[in-house]
N, CA, C and O of each residue as an XYZ file, in Angstrom:
416
protein
N      35.668     92.510     68.426
C      35.966     93.052     69.647
C      37.393     92.882     70.046
O      37.950     93.791     70.662
N      38.018     91.799     69.744
C      39.426     91.489     70.047
C      40.330     92.558     69.239
O      41.373     92.994     69.726
N      39.873     92.927     68.026
C      40.659     93.888     67.283
C      40.650     95.249     67.950
O      41.665     95.946     67.929
N      39.558     95.639     68.528
C      39.492     96.897     69.157
C      40.312     96.977     70.380
O      40.947     97.989     70.676
N      40.292     95.822     71.139
C      41.197     95.806     72.337
C      42.683     95.855     71.963
O      43.494     96.506     72.622
N      43.005     95.137     70.872
C      44.403     95.131     70.390
C      44.804     96.511     69.950
O      45.904     96.951     70.282
N      43.998     97.191     69.246
C      44.265     98.576     68.752
C      44.448     99.484     69.928
O      45.405    100.257     69.949
N      43.551     99.429     70.941
C      43.698    100.246     72.136
C      45.000     99.954     72.815
O      45.706    100.887     73.198
N      45.355     98.702     72.983
C      46.596     98.317     73.676
C      47.829     98.919     72.893
O      48.729     99.492     73.508
N      47.845     98.782     71.591
C      48.947     99.350     70.831
C      48.954    100.898     71.002
O      50.044    101.453     71.132
N      47.890    101.575     71.011
C      47.881    102.958     71.182
C      48.419    103.357     72.539
O      49.094    104.377     72.671
N      48.119    102.549     73.555
C      48.648    102.854     74.973
C      50.165    102.677     74.943
O      50.892    103.472     75.539
N      50.624    101.693     74.290
C      52.115    101.448     74.255
C      52.801    102.664     73.492
O      53.811    103.210     73.935
N      52.231    103.012     72.419
C      52.697    104.096     71.587
C      52.717    105.437     72.337
O      53.645    106.235     72.202
N      51.700    105.647     73.102
C      51.500    106.848     73.858
C      52.586    106.978     74.964
O      52.948    108.090     75.349
N      53.085    105.860     75.453
C      54.051    105.952     76.566
C      55.478    106.094     76.090
O      56.362    106.325     76.915
N      55.754    105.966     74.792
C      57.114    106.050     74.215
C      57.581    107.540     74.480
O      56.813    108.502     74.493
N      58.914    107.593     74.684
C      59.529    108.898     74.916
C      60.624    109.047     73.901
O      60.989    108.082     73.229
N      61.178    110.296     73.772
C      62.226    110.583     72.902
C      63.495    110.797     73.821
O      63.454    111.573     74.775
N      64.575    110.104     73.504
C      65.834    110.162     74.275
C      66.849    110.688     73.348
O      66.805    110.399     72.153
N      67.803    111.481     73.865
C      68.960    112.009     73.080
C      70.224    111.789     73.825
O      70.269    111.903     75.050
N      71.279    111.465     73.079
C      72.557    111.373     73.664
C      73.534    110.659     72.675
O      73.374    110.764     71.459
N      74.470    109.989     73.182
C      75.494    109.318     72.352
C      75.421    107.815     72.454
O      75.417    107.249     73.547
N      75.361    107.156     71.268
C      75.308    105.728     71.262
C      76.654    105.240     71.347
O      77.550    105.719     70.652
N      76.857    104.211     72.254
C      78.129    103.714     72.596
C      78.042    102.256     72.926
O      77.016    101.845     73.469
N      79.050    101.415     72.641
C      79.053    100.035     73.079
C      79.277    100.080     74.630
O      79.878    101.002     75.182
N      78.743     99.013     75.277
C      78.753     98.926     76.708
C      80.285     98.961     77.301
O      80.577     99.517     78.360
N      81.150     98.325     76.509
C      82.631     98.310     76.933
C      83.249     99.697     77.098
O      84.086     99.955     77.963
N      82.760    100.600     76.176
C      83.482    101.971     76.151
C      82.629    103.060     76.780
O      82.949    104.239     76.628
N      81.573    102.716     77.469
C      80.688    103.737     77.964
C      81.272    104.793     78.850
O      80.733    105.895     78.957
N      82.337    104.477     79.469
C      82.994    105.445     80.391
C      84.189    106.165     79.739
O      84.883    106.955     80.379
N      84.414    105.857     78.397
C      85.426    106.614     77.731
C      84.955    108.003     77.182
O      83.770    108.336     77.197
N      85.969    108.794     76.695
C      85.531    110.070     76.033
C      84.796    109.774     74.815
O      85.341    109.150     73.905
N      83.526    110.203     74.731
C      82.602    109.750     73.718
C      82.704    110.646     72.369
O      82.365    110.214     71.267
N      83.180    111.865     72.583
C      83.222    112.694     71.399
C      84.250    112.156     70.338
O      84.097    112.404     69.142
N      85.286    111.422     70.805
C      86.296    110.858     69.972
C      86.160    109.290     69.758
O      86.941    108.674     69.033
N      85.137    108.703     70.423
C      84.983    107.281     70.276
C      84.601    106.870     68.911
O      83.527    107.268     68.462
N      85.374    106.110     68.201
C      85.180    105.812     66.795
C      84.059    104.845     66.602
O      83.834    103.959     67.427
N      83.312    105.020     65.449
C      82.143    104.161     65.055
C      82.745    102.736     64.870
O      82.115    101.766     65.292
N      83.920    102.589     64.264
C      84.486    101.271     64.016
C      84.609    100.463     65.354
O      84.400     99.250     65.383
N      84.948    101.170     66.422
C      85.117    100.484     67.672
C      83.744     99.954     68.170
O      83.590     98.816     68.612
N      82.759    100.883     68.059
C      81.360    100.502     68.516
C      80.859     99.312     67.700
O      80.233     98.397     68.237
N      81.136     99.335     66.420
C      80.747     98.200     65.626
C      81.469     96.937     65.968
O      80.848     95.876     66.041
N      82.766     97.008     66.184
C      83.625     95.791     66.524
C      83.214     95.281     67.893
O      83.357     94.085     68.146
N      82.724     96.100     68.771
C      82.334     95.676     70.137
C      80.873     95.445     70.300
O      80.349     95.487     71.413
N      80.181     95.192     69.168
C      78.696     95.055     69.187
C      78.278     93.871     70.012
O      77.195     93.894     70.597
N      79.083     92.837     70.088
C      78.711     91.668     70.868
C      78.514     91.957     72.366
O      77.852     91.176     73.048
N      79.039     92.993     72.862
C      78.840     93.418     74.250
C      77.554     94.119     74.453
O      77.108     94.219     75.596
N      76.885     94.638     73.386
C      75.676     95.427     73.453
C      76.044     96.923     73.401
O      77.199     97.348     73.445
N      74.884     97.702     73.298
C      74.971     99.090     73.203
C      74.110     99.802     74.268
O      73.315     99.191     74.983
N      74.318    101.124     74.327
C      73.379    101.962     75.150
C      73.507    103.348     74.759
O      74.251    103.651     73.826
N      72.810    104.255     75.425
C      72.733    105.626     75.098
C      73.287    106.322     76.388
O      72.768    106.141     77.490
N      74.345    107.109     76.188
C      74.836    108.035     77.311
C      74.177    109.366     77.108
O      74.376    110.036     76.095
N      73.397    109.734     78.078
C      72.686    111.083     78.024
C      73.642    112.133     78.417
O      74.721    111.848     78.938
N      73.244    113.419     78.163
C      74.054    114.569     78.512
C      74.314    114.618     80.030
O      75.375    115.085     80.443
N      73.380    114.152     80.865
C      73.628    114.189     82.379
C      74.505    113.082     82.867
O      74.764    112.985     84.067
N      74.985    112.216     81.948
C      75.831    111.078     82.303
C      75.092    109.779     82.522
O      75.709    108.735     82.737
N      73.760    109.835     82.469
C      72.964    108.625     82.571
C      73.228    107.666     81.512
O      73.226    108.058     80.345
N      73.463    106.401     81.807
C      73.639    105.380     80.728
C      72.339    104.401     80.748
O      71.934    103.815     81.751
N      71.801    104.340     79.533
C      70.664    103.489     79.391
C      71.000    102.362     78.475
O      71.166    102.596     77.278
N      71.110    101.165     78.950
C      71.482     99.994     78.159
C      70.341     99.617     77.256
O      69.192     99.771     77.667
N      70.581     99.116     76.010
C      69.537     98.712     75.067
C      69.136     97.238     75.320
O      69.905     96.415     75.816
N      67.906     96.985     74.949
C      67.509     95.583     74.910
C      68.027     94.895     73.681
O      68.598     95.546     72.807
N      67.843     93.573     73.583
C      68.339     92.880     72.394
C      67.931     93.455     71.041
O      68.763     93.640     70.153
N      66.669     93.728     70.904
C      66.197     94.324     69.698
C      66.770     95.667     69.439
O      67.038     96.004     68.285
N      66.970     96.443     70.443
C      67.640     97.766     70.375
C      69.022     97.632     69.889
O      69.462     98.391     69.026
N      69.776     96.614     70.458
C      71.094     96.372     69.975
C      71.158     96.070     68.461
O      72.069     96.542     67.781
N      70.242     95.323     67.955
C      70.217     95.086     66.554
C      69.933     96.317     65.743
O      70.568     96.514     64.708
N      68.964     97.201     66.178
C      68.680     98.429     65.586
C      69.884     99.335     65.578
O      70.208     99.953     64.564
N      70.582     99.414     66.780
C      71.703    100.308     66.862
C      72.854     99.855     65.890
O      73.452    100.663     65.180
N      73.112     98.565     65.908
C      74.126     98.074     64.999
C      73.894     98.502     63.548
O      74.765     98.992     62.829
N      72.569     98.254     63.180
C      72.167     98.531     61.724
C      72.352    100.032     61.547
O      72.898    100.437     60.520
N      71.961    100.824     62.414
C      72.080    102.355     62.241
C      73.525    102.780     62.202
O      73.872    103.670     61.426
N      74.439    102.145     63.056
C      75.825    102.432     62.969
C      76.484    102.056     61.640
O      77.322    102.776     61.097
N      76.078    100.945     61.170
C      76.621    100.501     59.884
C      76.168    101.391     58.722
O      76.917    101.590     57.766
N      74.969    101.915     58.801
C      74.471    102.856     57.711
C      75.060    104.240     57.911
O      75.158    104.980     56.932
N      75.464    104.648     59.124
C      75.831    105.974     59.317
C      77.255    106.285     58.681
O      78.150    105.441     58.631
N      77.371    107.563     58.209
C      78.666    108.003     57.745
C      79.545    108.718     58.763
O      80.700    109.046     58.492
N      78.962    108.957     59.960
C      79.863    109.594     60.985
C      80.911    108.610     61.476
O      80.730    107.401     61.614
N      81.984    109.252     61.712
C      83.179    108.408     62.144
C      83.325    108.418     63.617
O      83.933    107.496     64.162
N      82.820    109.380     64.296
C      82.848    109.480     65.783
C      81.763    110.448     66.251
O      81.041    111.007     65.425
N      81.632    110.663     67.618
C      80.642    111.604     68.137
C      79.258    111.131     67.687
O      78.551    111.888     67.023
N      78.838    109.871     68.035
C      77.595    109.323     67.479
C      76.387    109.669     68.252
O      75.843    108.868     69.011
N      75.965    110.909     68.044
C      74.810    111.471     68.661
C      73.554    110.793     68.034
O      73.528    110.475     66.845
N      72.579    110.600     68.838
C      71.347    109.947     68.285
C      70.079    110.411     69.063
O      70.112    110.783     70.235
N      68.969    110.353     68.301
C      67.640    110.471     68.875
C      66.971    109.100     68.902
O      66.948    108.394     67.894
N      66.470    108.757     69.970
C      65.829    107.423     70.081
C      64.414    107.538     70.589
O      64.184    108.276     71.547
N      63.500    106.886     70.035
C      62.134    106.774     70.535
C      62.010    105.354     71.178
O      62.331    104.325     70.584
N      61.504    105.398     72.473
C      61.446    104.094     73.078
C      60.826    104.340     74.543
O      60.330    105.402     74.918
N      60.940    103.228     75.258
C      60.531    103.229     76.696
C      61.609    102.583     77.578
O      62.385    101.742     77.123
N      61.634    102.970     78.765
C      62.552    102.406     79.772
C      61.836    101.590     80.682
O      60.856    102.036     81.280
N      62.260    100.386     80.843
C      61.691     99.364     81.769
C      62.789     98.668     82.544
O      63.687     98.089     81.933
N      62.754     98.703     83.835
C      63.815     98.051     84.629
C      65.197     98.542     84.237
O      66.140     97.750     84.240
N      65.348     99.746     83.920
C      66.625    100.362     83.547
C      67.226     99.976     82.146
O      68.393    100.226     81.844
N      66.339     99.350     81.324
C      66.703     98.994     79.917
C      65.830     99.776     78.997
O      64.616     99.895     79.161
N      66.517    100.306     78.014
C      65.874    101.124     76.990
C      65.349    100.200     75.851
O      66.164     99.606     75.145
N      64.099    100.072     75.666
C      63.461     99.330     74.553
C      63.197    100.255     73.435
O      62.319    101.114     73.511
N      63.957    100.088     72.383
C      63.969    101.044     71.227
C      62.897    100.740     70.231
O      62.683     99.596     69.829
N      62.208    101.828     69.831
C      61.245    101.690     68.669
C      61.923    102.230     67.465
O      61.763    101.659     66.386
N      62.661    103.275     67.565
C      63.342    103.868     66.354
C      64.590    104.548     66.884
O      64.649    105.022     68.019
N      65.582    104.572     66.011
C      66.891    105.250     66.299
C      67.350    106.005     65.069
O      67.268    105.504     63.947
N      67.832    107.210     65.291
C      68.422    108.002     64.209
C      69.737    108.608     64.641
O      69.760    109.464     65.526
N      70.800    108.196     64.056
C      72.152    108.770     64.370
C      72.302    110.008     63.549
O      72.018    110.010     62.351
N      72.733    111.036     64.165
C      72.884    112.357     63.393
C      74.204    112.992     63.726
O      74.521    114.063     63.210
């Protein structure tokens, strides 16, 4: 019975996830011109955390796990700037909890 409840809870969490699109940027540089913001800057400012700047200007800060995922994705990326991404996750209390991130 506990397994059924756990499976249902996990399904409910997965069902509430959304897809977000925008530019991944370190918190320090979120108000800068993002099309020319270099990946090396984002990586060097990782200690400040990351977020996603959506097309409408909304900035969604990542949670701690999301910061780890973003840093890993940035290090793997070959893009030098204009760090567009698709993110699957949920927003709670203004913080984006990331399940997956793909920089394109």
